[in-house]
N, C-alpha and C positions, 0 to 999 in steps of 0.2 A: 184274637188273631190265632189262626190254626197253623201248626207246624208239625211235621212228621219226623220223628227221630228214631233212633235205634239204640236200645240198651241191651246189656247182657242179662239174660235170666240166670237163675241159679244153676241150671244145667249147662251153661255156657252157650246156649243158643241165642241167636240174634232176635230180639223181641221188638217189633215195630210198635211205636206208641204215638198216638196223636196228642199234641200238646196245645192247650188253649190258655193263653195268658190274659189276665184281666187288665183293664185300664185303671189306673189310679191305685188306691190303697189295696193291699192284698189281705184277705181275711184268713187265708190258710190254703190248704191244698186238698184235692179230691182225686181218688182213683175211681173212675166211672166204668162200670162193668157192663158189657154188651148183653143184648138179648141173644136168643139162639140164631138170630138173623145176621150176626156179625156186626162190624162197625159200619153201619149204613148211614144214610143221610139223617134219619131220625135221631139216632144215637149222637151223631155229630151236632145236631141242633140242640139236643139236651145239654151236651157238654158246653156249648156256647151260652146257653141260658144260665147255667151255674157260674160260668166264667164272668158273665155280666154282673153277677152278685159279688164279685171280688175274689173268686177262688181260682187258683191255678188248677186246671183239670187235665189229668192224664187219662187217656183211653187206650189201653193195650189191645192189640189185635190177638185175641186168644186162639184164633184158628190158624195162626201163622205156621204151625207145623204141618197143616193140611194143605196149604196153598197160600198164594200171595194175595192180599187185599180182597178177601172173600166178603162180599156184601150181597144180601138178599133183600127183596122187598116183601110186601105182605099180600100179594095177589097170586092167584094160580096155585100151583103145587109146591110153593116155596116152603110151606110148613113141614111137609114130609122131608124135603131136602135138608132143611134146617135141623130137624130132629136127628137125622143121620149124622150131620156134622157134630152136633152136641154129643151123641153117643161115642163117636170116634175121639172127641176131645177129652171127654171124661171130667174128672174132678181134681185130681192131684196136680197135674201139670198147670192147669189154669190158676189154681191157688198159688202155686209156686211163682207163676208170672206176676200175679197180683201183688204178692208180697215182695217181689223184686222191685216193682214200682214203688211200693211203700218205702222200702229201704233206701232207694235213691232219693226220694223226696224228703225223707225224714232228716236228712243231713242238715237242711236249712228251714224246714217248714213243719208245722203240725199237719197230720195226715188223717183223713177219714175216707170211708168207702161209701159208694152208692151204686146199687145194681138193680137191673130190671129183668124180670122173667128168669131165665137161666142165670143171669147176673145177680138177681135178687137172692137166689139160693147160694151162689158163690160168695156173695158179700157176707151172708150169714155164716157159712162155713169158715171163711177167712177170719171173721171176727172171733171165731172159737179156737182156731189153731194158730193164729198169727199174734205177733206182739207189736207194740208201738203205735197202735191205732187210737185216735181220740174218740171216734164213734163210727157206727156203721148204719146204713139205711138200706132197707130191702123193699123193693116194690114187687108185689105178687110173685114171690119166689115159691114155685109150686113144689119144691122138694126140701123146703126148710124142715119139714117134719122128719125127714130122713136123718137129720143131724141134731135132733133134740136130746140125744144122749151126750152131747158135748156142752160145755159151759162157755158162754160168751165171755170174752176177756175185756170188753169195752161196752159202753152204753150203746143200745141198739134200738132202732126204730123200724117198724114193719107196717107197710100199707097193704091192705087186703080189700078186694071187692067182694061184696056179699053175694053177687051173682056168679062168681068165678067157680066153675065146676072142677077146674084143675086143682083148686084148693077148697075142697068142699067144707060144709059146715062143721063136720067132725074134725077135720084137719085144722081149721081155723080155731076151734076150741082148744085143741092140743097146744097150739102156739100161745094162745091167751093164758092157758093154765101154766105153761112154762114161764111166761112173763111174771106171773104172780109169785113164783118161788125162786126166781133167778137172783143170784148174789149181785149181779150188775143190773142197772136200770134197763128194762126192756119195755118199750111202749108200743102198743098195737092199736092201729086205727082201722076200723072197718067202714067202708063206703057203701051206703045202702043201695044206690042205683048203679053201681059200678061192676063191670065184668073184668076178666083177665085182659091186660093191656090197656086199661082205661087211661093211662097217661100218654099214650101214643096217638097223636093226631092224624096219623096215616092209617090207622086201623078203624074198622067199623065199630069196634068196641070203645072208641074214644068217648070219654065223658068229661066235658069241659069243666063243669063245676067241681067234680071230684079231683080232677087233675090240678086245678088251681089251688084248691084247699090243701092237697097233698104236697104241692110245691112249697107253699108258705109254711106248712108245718115242718117240712124238711129243712128249710132255711133257718127257722127258729131253733130246731134241734142242733144243727151245726153251730150256730152262734152260742148255744148254751154250753157245748162241750169242746169247742176249739179255742 
């Protein structure tokens, strides 16, 4: 069941959050972090998918300071528009919003992060600078390597597509090398036939087999650490 609420972020701004409540026994809670395209129908469907597994899922609208209810699709010139929104939004304020959600949920639930694309990099950075997380999962975060100077503070899972040129072979190797020396568990999976956005069934790059495997691995990772 979807519900849209508003909480206060740490800078006292009103942060809109989509809330998905599971039916039956609750396994824990997740803050799900959007792609550069905003909280669109795909991200909402992913939130529902994890909610069906027993998780309370919060999806903050990270573009809320730029406009109300910004949602973009995957066709036409939306990539360029989305990149501009991401550049305007930056990193610090979204991390603050994410951790405000974590703080609200932590009162009564264990909390983990999961992010896709831009959200994958934000999930990684939040796992490095935030506290109180059980674990964090990143799908094809193309700027994870920008934050490898930071230490993760919770177990972290990373999904990468081998065909993803936005996270090239060298960058993927950097992430894998980091995982081998991290003081926290960091698990990296590479998907041979997958490109950037392979989890999104609305993109041409969707790869069903890799998406299903990554989903199952994510659920097992959450169960292990929540």
